MIDREN-928120 format. One line per field, with one value per residue: y, x, z of N, C-alpha, C, O, CB in turn. Coordinates in steps of 0.1 Angstrom, whole numbers, plus 5000, padded with zeros to 4 digits. Each point is the difference from the previous one (the first is absolute). Glycine has a CB too. Layout:
% MIDREN-928120
n_y = (Y:...)
n_x = (X:...)
n_z = (Z:...)
ca_y = (Y:...)
ca_x = (X:...)
ca_z = (Z:...)
c_y = (Y:...)
c_x = (X:...)
c_z = (Z:...)
o_y = (Y:...)
o_x = (X:...)
o_z = (Z:...)
cb_y = (Y:...)
cb_x = (X:...)
cb_z = (Z:...)
***
This chain:
% MIDREN-928120
n_y = (4832:5021:5000:5039:4981:5002:5019:4992:5015:4995:5004:5024:5014:4994:5012:5028:5002:4996:5013:5032:5001:4995:5012:5022:5025:4990:4975:4990:4969:5026:4985:4981:4981:4999:5007:4974:5019:4972:5021:4979:4995:5017:5021:5005:5002:5032:5017:4975:5003:4980:4989:4979:5012:5024:4975:5026:4963:4982:5009:4958:4984:5019:4973:5002:5026:4986:4978:5026:5026:4980:4997:5027:5007:4974:5012:5034:4985:4984:4967:5010:5026:4994:5001:5022:4993:5031:4978:5034:4986:5031:4983:5008:5010:4966:5000:5007:4975:5032:4999:4981:5025:4993:4992:4982:5023:5012:4991:5033:4993:5008:4981:4995:5000:4963:5017:4974:5007:4967:4999:4975:4998:4996:4965:5031:5022:5027:4998:5032:5019:5025:4995:5004:5028:4991:5012:4967:5020:4972:5010:4987:4973:4986:4989:4998:4974:4985:5000:4966:5005:4964:5015:4974:4988:4984:4974)
n_x = (4790:4989:5035:4995:5027:5020:5017:5031:4994:5030:4987:4987:5023:5017:4981:5001:5030:4991:4975:5011:5021:4972:4985:5037:4979:5000:4992:5001:4991:4995:5036:5001:5031:4988:5015:5009:5005:5025:4991:5025:4968:5019:4990:4971:4993:5016:4976:5019:4971:5031:4982:5015:4997:4997:4985:4984:4980:5019:4976:5006:5001:4973:5005:5029:5004:4991:5027:5023:4988:4999:5038:5015:4991:5020:5025:4994:4993:5020:4989:4972:4986:4967:5003:4977:4992:4994:4983:4997:4988:4987:4979:4974:4976:5016:5035:4976:4992:4969:5004:4977:4998:5006:4970:5029:4987:5026:5026:5011:5000:5036:5014:4995:5025:4999:5012:5007:5017:5017:5019:5014:4980:4978:4989:4990:5018:4989:4994:4986:4995:4996:4975:5017:4986:5009:5028:5005:4988:5002:4956:5010:5023:4975:4994:5020:4998:5021:5027:4992:5025:4992:5032:5006:5005:4969:5014)
n_z = (5135:4983:4999:4982:4987:5025:4962:5013:5023:4977:4979:5011:4998:4972:4994:5014:4986:4974:5009:5010:4976:4980:5005:4994:4989:4969:4986:4962:5003:4964:5005:5027:4982:5024:5017:4996:5025:5007:5039:5010:5011:5009:4973:4997:5032:4994:4978:4980:4968:4997:4969:5014:4973:4996:4973:4982:5008:4981:4992:5016:5026:5026:5020:5001:5016:5032:5005:5013:5024:5020:4999:5005:5036:5010:4996:5016:5026:5001:5007:5011:4973:5002:4966:5006:4965:4997:4973:4996:4982:4987:5010:4967:5027:4995:5035:5027:5011:4991:5037:5003:4988:4977:4989:4982:5002:5030:4986:5003:4966:5015:5002:5035:5005:4993:5033:4995:5031:4995:5019:4978:5025:4976:4981:4998:4969:4998:4963:5006:4972:5005:4993:4975:4998:4973:5012:5012:5024:5033:4992:5030:5016:4978:5011:5015:4981:5015:4980:5020:4999:4997:5015:4974:5025:4993:4998)
ca_y = (5012:5011:5004:5008:5003:5011:5005:5005:5015:5004:5001:5013:5013:5002:5002:5015:5009:5004:5002:5015:5008:5005:5008:5014:5010:4999:4987:4998:4985:4992:4992:4996:4986:4991:4995:4989:5008:4988:5009:4995:5003:5010:5010:5003:5001:5009:5011:5007:4996:4998:4986:4988:5001:5012:4994:5004:4989:4997:5004:4985:4991:5004:4992:4998:5010:5005:4986:5004:5009:4996:4995:5008:5011:4992:4996:5015:4999:4994:4989:5002:5012:5005:5008:5003:5004:5011:5001:5012:4998:5004:4988:5004:4998:4987:4992:5004:4989:5009:4998:4999:5013:5006:4994:5006:5010:5009:4997:5008:4995:5000:4989:5005:4997:4987:4997:4989:5001:4988:4997:4986:4990:5000:4995:5008:5012:5008:5003:5009:5011:5015:5008:5011:5003:4996:5004:4995:5008:4989:5005:4999:4984:4986:4989:4990:4986:4990:4993:4988:4998:4986:5003:4993:4993:4989:4986)
ca_x = (5005:5005:5014:5005:5014:5002:5007:5015:4996:5012:4993:4990:5003:5007:4992:4993:5011:5003:4989:5003:5015:4993:4985:5004:5002:5012:4999:4993:5010:4992:5008:5005:5002:5001:5013:5001:5009:5002:5005:5000:4989:5005:5001:4990:4993:5009:4997:5014:4996:5013:4999:5007:4998:4990:5000:4989:4996:4999:4985:4999:5002:5001:4999:5012:5007:4995:5005:5013:5000:4996:5010:5007:4995:5004:5016:5005:4998:5008:4994:4993:4994:4986:4998:4989:5001:4988:4997:4989:4995:4987:4995:4989:4986:4989:5009:4994:4989:4991:4994:4988:4993:4998:4995:5008:4998:5004:5017:5003:4999:5017:5006:5006:5012:4998:5012:4999:5008:5002:5015:5006:4995:4985:4991:4989:4999:4987:5002:4992:5008:4998:4994:5002:4990:5002:5013:5009:5002:4997:4988:4997:5010:4991:5002:5011:4997:5009:5004:5011:5014:5005:5014:5005:5006:4991:4998)
ca_z = (5010:4996:5008:4991:4996:5010:4993:5006:5002:4994:4983:4999:5003:4984:4989:5001:4997:4983:4992:5001:4993:4988:4997:5003:4989:4993:4998:4988:4994:4986:4995:5011:4999:5012:5015:5011:5009:5007:5015:5011:5009:5015:4999:4998:5014:5006:4990:4993:4988:4994:4992:4999:4983:4993:4985:4995:4993:4984:4991:4997:5008:5008:5007:4999:5003:5011:5005:4995:5010:5011:5001:4998:5012:5010:5000:5004:5016:5006:5006:5012:5002:4995:4989:5000:4988:4999:4984:4994:4984:4998:5000:4993:5011:4998:5006:5017:5005:5004:5011:5000:4995:4984:4988:4989:4988:5009:5002:4993:4985:4994:5002:5014:5003:5011:5010:5009:5013:5005:5006:5000:5014:5007:4990:4998:4998:5001:4985:4999:4992:4997:4990:4989:4991:4986:4999:5008:5010:5009:5003:5012:5003:5004:5011:5005:5001:5004:4987:5003:4989:5007:4993:4998:5013:5010:4997)
c_y = (5006:5009:5007:4996:5007:5002:5005:5009:5007:5002:5011:5011:5007:5008:5016:5008:5002:5007:5018:5008:4999:5006:5015:5010:5000:4987:4995:4987:4998:4996:4991:4984:4993:4997:4988:5005:4987:5010:4989:5006:5010:5014:5009:5003:5010:5012:5002:4991:4998:4988:4991:4999:5009:4999:5005:4985:4996:4996:4982:4994:5007:4992:4998:5010:5004:4990:5007:5015:4996:4995:5010:5010:4993:4999:5016:4999:4996:4987:5004:5013:5001:5009:5003:5007:5011:4999:5010:4998:5009:4991:5007:4995:4983:4989:5003:4994:5013:4993:4997:5014:5005:4988:5001:5011:5012:5001:5011:4996:5003:4992:5005:4994:4985:5003:4989:4998:4987:4998:4981:4991:4998:4994:5008:5017:5012:5006:5007:5013:5014:5001:5010:5011:5000:5004:4992:5007:4994:5011:4995:4980:4992:4993:4992:4988:4993:4994:4988:4998:4985:5000:4984:4987:4991:4988:4995)
c_x = (5002:5016:5005:5017:5008:5016:5013:5000:5016:4999:4990:5008:5012:4994:4994:5012:5004:4990:4998:5014:4994:4992:5007:4999:5009:5002:4990:5005:4994:5011:5011:5008:4998:5012:4998:5009:5006:5009:5001:4987:5003:5000:4988:4990:5005:4996:5012:4992:5011:4999:5012:5003:4991:5001:4985:4995:5003:4988:4996:5008:5000:5001:5016:5011:4997:5008:5016:5002:5001:5017:5011:4997:5005:5014:5008:4997:5008:4990:4992:4993:4987:4999:4988:4998:4990:4998:4988:4999:4985:4990:4981:4987:4996:5016:5000:4989:4990:4992:4986:4990:4999:4992:5014:5001:5007:5014:5005:5007:5015:5005:5003:5011:5001:5015:4999:5016:5000:5012:5000:4998:4986:4992:4988:5010:4992:5005:4988:5006:4995:4994:5005:4990:5008:5011:5009:5006:4988:4984:4997:5006:4989:5001:5009:4998:5012:5006:5009:5010:5003:5015:5007:5008:4989:5002:4984)
c_z = (4992:5003:4985:5000:5007:4991:5010:5005:4995:4985:4999:5000:4991:4991:5000:4998:4987:4995:5000:4994:4987:4990:5005:4987:4990:4991:4985:4995:4983:4994:5008:4995:5010:5007:5006:5009:5011:5016:5007:5009:5012:4997:5001:5013:5006:4992:4988:4985:4987:4992:5000:4985:4996:4984:4995:4991:4986:4996:4995:5010:5017:5014:5008:5009:5015:5010:5005:5006:5013:5006:5004:5017:5012:5003:5004:5013:5008:5010:5009:5002:4992:4991:4999:4985:4997:4985:4997:4989:4997:4998:4991:5012:4998:5008:5018:5001:5007:5014:4999:4994:4987:4991:4988:4993:5011:5004:4993:4985:4997:5008:5015:5003:5009:5011:5005:5011:5003:5004:5000:5010:4998:4985:4996:4997:4999:4984:5000:4988:5000:4994:4990:4993:4987:4998:5007:5010:5016:5006:5016:5004:5001:5009:5003:4999:4999:4988:5008:4991:5009:4994:4996:5010:5007:4992:4998)
o_y = (4994:5011:4995:4995:5012:4993:5006:5008:5012:5011:5010:5006:5011:5011:5008:5009:5011:5010:5007:5012:5010:5002:5009:4997:4998:5002:5006:4996:4989:4995:4999:4992:4988:5002:4995:5004:4990:5007:4991:5012:5009:5009:5009:5010:5004:5010:5010:4990:5005:4990:5006:5000:5003:5004:5002:4996:5009:4995:4996:5005:4999:5008:5002:4997:5009:5004:4999:5003:5005:5005:4998:5003:5005:4997:5001:4999:5006:5000:5011:5003:5000:5012:4991:5010:5002:5005:5001:4995:5003:4990:5011:4991:4995:4987:4995:4998:5007:4988:5004:5000:5005:4988:5008:5004:5010:5008:5004:4990:4993:4991:5012:4991:4999:5005:4996:5004:4995:5008:4991:4988:4991:5004:4995:5005:4997:5000:4996:5001:5004:4997:5011:4994:4994:4993:5002:4999:5001:5012:5007:4992:5002:5001:4994:4998:5005:4998:5002:5005:4996:5000:4990:4989:4991:5000:4989)
o_x = (5004:4998:5003:5004:4996:5009:4998:4994:5001:4999:5001:5001:5001:5003:4999:4999:5004:5002:5000:5001:5000:5000:4993:5002:5012:5000:4989:5012:5001:4995:5011:4991:4999:5011:4989:5010:4993:5010:4994:4997:4993:4996:4998:4992:4993:5003:5002:4994:5000:5002:5011:5011:4992:5010:4990:5006:4999:4992:4988:5009:5009:5003:5004:5009:5007:5002:5003:5011:5009:5006:5006:5009:5006:5005:5011:5009:5005:4988:5005:4994:5000:5002:4992:5006:4991:5009:4988:5010:4992:5005:4996:5001:4993:4999:5008:4992:5006:4995:4994:4990:4991:4998:5009:5010:5005:5006:4994:5007:5005:4995:5000:5006:4996:5010:4988:5011:4989:5009:4992:5001:4996:5003:4992:5008:4990:5011:4989:5011:4995:5007:5001:4989:5011:5006:5011:5012:4988:5002:4994:5003:4993:5006:5006:4991:5010:4993:5010:5002:4997:5004:4996:5003:5004:5005:4997)
o_z = (4990:5004:4989:5010:5000:5002:5010:4992:4998:4995:4993:4989:4997:4996:4991:4991:4996:4993:4991:4999:4994:4988:5003:4988:5002:4988:4998:4998:4994:4990:4995:4998:4997:4995:5001:4995:5001:5000:4997:5000:5005:5008:5008:5001:5009:5007:4993:5001:4988:5006:5002:4995:5008:4994:5007:4990:4991:5008:4996:5006:5009:5009:5011:5008:5005:5012:5012:5003:5007:5010:5011:5007:5009:5011:5006:5008:5010:5000:5005:5010:4988:5003:5002:4998:5008:4993:5005:4996:5009:4994:5002:5009:5008:5001:5008:4991:5008:5000:4990:4992:4995:5002:5000:4993:4994:5006:4990:5002:4991:5007:5005:4994:5011:4996:5003:4997:5001:4996:5000:4998:5007:4989:4993:5008:5007:4994:5005:4994:5010:4990:5005:4999:5000:4992:4997:5003:5002:5004:5008:4991:5010:5011:4990:5009:4995:4990:5007:4988:5011:4989:5005:4997:5008:4989:4998)
cb_y = (4999:4987:4982:5025:4985:5000:4998:4984:4985:4978:4964:4984:4982:4968:4965:4988:4982:4970:4965:4982:4983:4990:4970:4993:5013:5013:4994:5028:4994:5018:5016:5023:5016:4989:5027:4978:5038:4968:5031:4983:4969:4974:4982:4978:4973:4975:5002:5011:5007:5020:5005:4988:4975:5014:4974:5033:4997:4998:5035:4997:4989:5006:4990:4993:4998:5006:4980:4982:5006:4988:4986:4992:5005:4992:4975:5016:4992:5025:4974:4982:5008:4984:5001:4991:4974:5012:4972:5020:4969:5026:4974:5006:5034:5019:5004:5023:4965:5022:5008:4984:4999:5028:4999:4979:4980:4989:4970:5020:5012:5031:4980:5014:5029:4973:5024:4984:5028:4985:5035:5021:5018:5023:4985:4976:4990:5006:4985:4990:4978:5010:4985:4988:5020:5008:5019:4989:5021:4971:4994:5033:5004:4997:5005:5016:4997:4998:5021:4982:5035:4984:5035:5031:5029:5015:5009)
cb_x = (5006:4976:5003:4975:4997:4975:4982:5016:4978:5014:5002:4981:4991:5004:4997:4980:5003:5010:4988:4986:5024:5006:4982:5014:4982:5009:5015:4984:5000:4983:4984:4989:5013:4973:5014:4984:4991:4993:4994:5029:4999:5021:5021:5016:5003:5015:4986:5035:4979:5011:4973:4979:5011:4995:5027:5001:4987:5030:5021:4987:5004:4989:4974:4981:4992:4974:4982:4988:4982:4963:4984:4991:4970:4976:4987:4987:4978:5030:5010:5022:5023:4993:5025:4992:5017:4997:5021:4994:5019:5005:5025:5012:4994:4977:5007:5016:5012:5002:5021:5019:5016:5029:4962:4990:4969:4973:5008:4993:4968:5008:5010:4974:5009:4975:5014:4971:5007:4975:5008:5014:5019:4998:5016:4969:5020:4982:5025:4980:5011:5006:4985:5025:4974:4974:4982:4990:5020:5030:4999:4973:5029:4993:4978:5014:4969:4994:4992:4982:5017:4970:5009:4993:5011:4976:5027)
cb_z = (5028:4996:5034:4994:4982:5026:4973:4996:5025:5022:5002:5023:5026:5005:5010:5028:5023:5002:5016:5022:5021:5021:5004:5031:5014:5030:5031:4998:5036:5005:4987:5018:4990:4995:5007:4991:4997:4972:5005:4996:4988:5002:4983:4978:4995:5001:5027:5022:5022:5011:4983:5026:4989:5026:4997:5010:5023:4990:4991:4969:4968:4975:4974:4969:4970:4978:4969:4974:4979:4983:4975:4960:4980:4984:4972:4971:4985:4998:4991:4999:5017:5016:4987:5028:4986:5027:4991:5015:4990:4999:5027:4962:4988:4967:4967:5012:4999:4973:5019:5028:5023:4999:5008:5007:4988:5001:5011:5022:5002:4987:4968:5014:4989:4982:5003:4980:5007:4993:5020:4991:5010:5032:5014:5010:4989:5038:4983:5034:4976:5014:5011:4999:5016:5001:5001:4980:4975:5004:4965:5005:5005:4972:5005:5004:4996:5031:4971:5022:4981:5013:5012:4988:4996:5021:5016)
***
């Protein structure tokens, strides 16, 4: 059986909003250090982009730092509140999965802005990218893919 994985609509909409915002005129990401941003889901759904936390990710001990970031964001939101995390960083072409239609040679060779969106209440997130030119200027929004996460609370 061939089943297509259904991406979460709410997270797809948030990805699209951030990808479009990052693709606006005048944006440039040649030296972008990356961002981890946490929001309350209900605020994002209402169009309010007030961050609970907004940090530049560390260069070392990234997994431990992400665990701390997630815990701090959950604490800042309060018990029982859905937290949406948007992670953005520059990625190289070799880090992006090509579609069946693309060959390795036709995939972009410039860095790309990777954008991942996840929720503390969903096991499936989304990740995609914005292609950049050699100057770090956005060219187009690329393919959106599922990202699985395993909650620490799951047994």
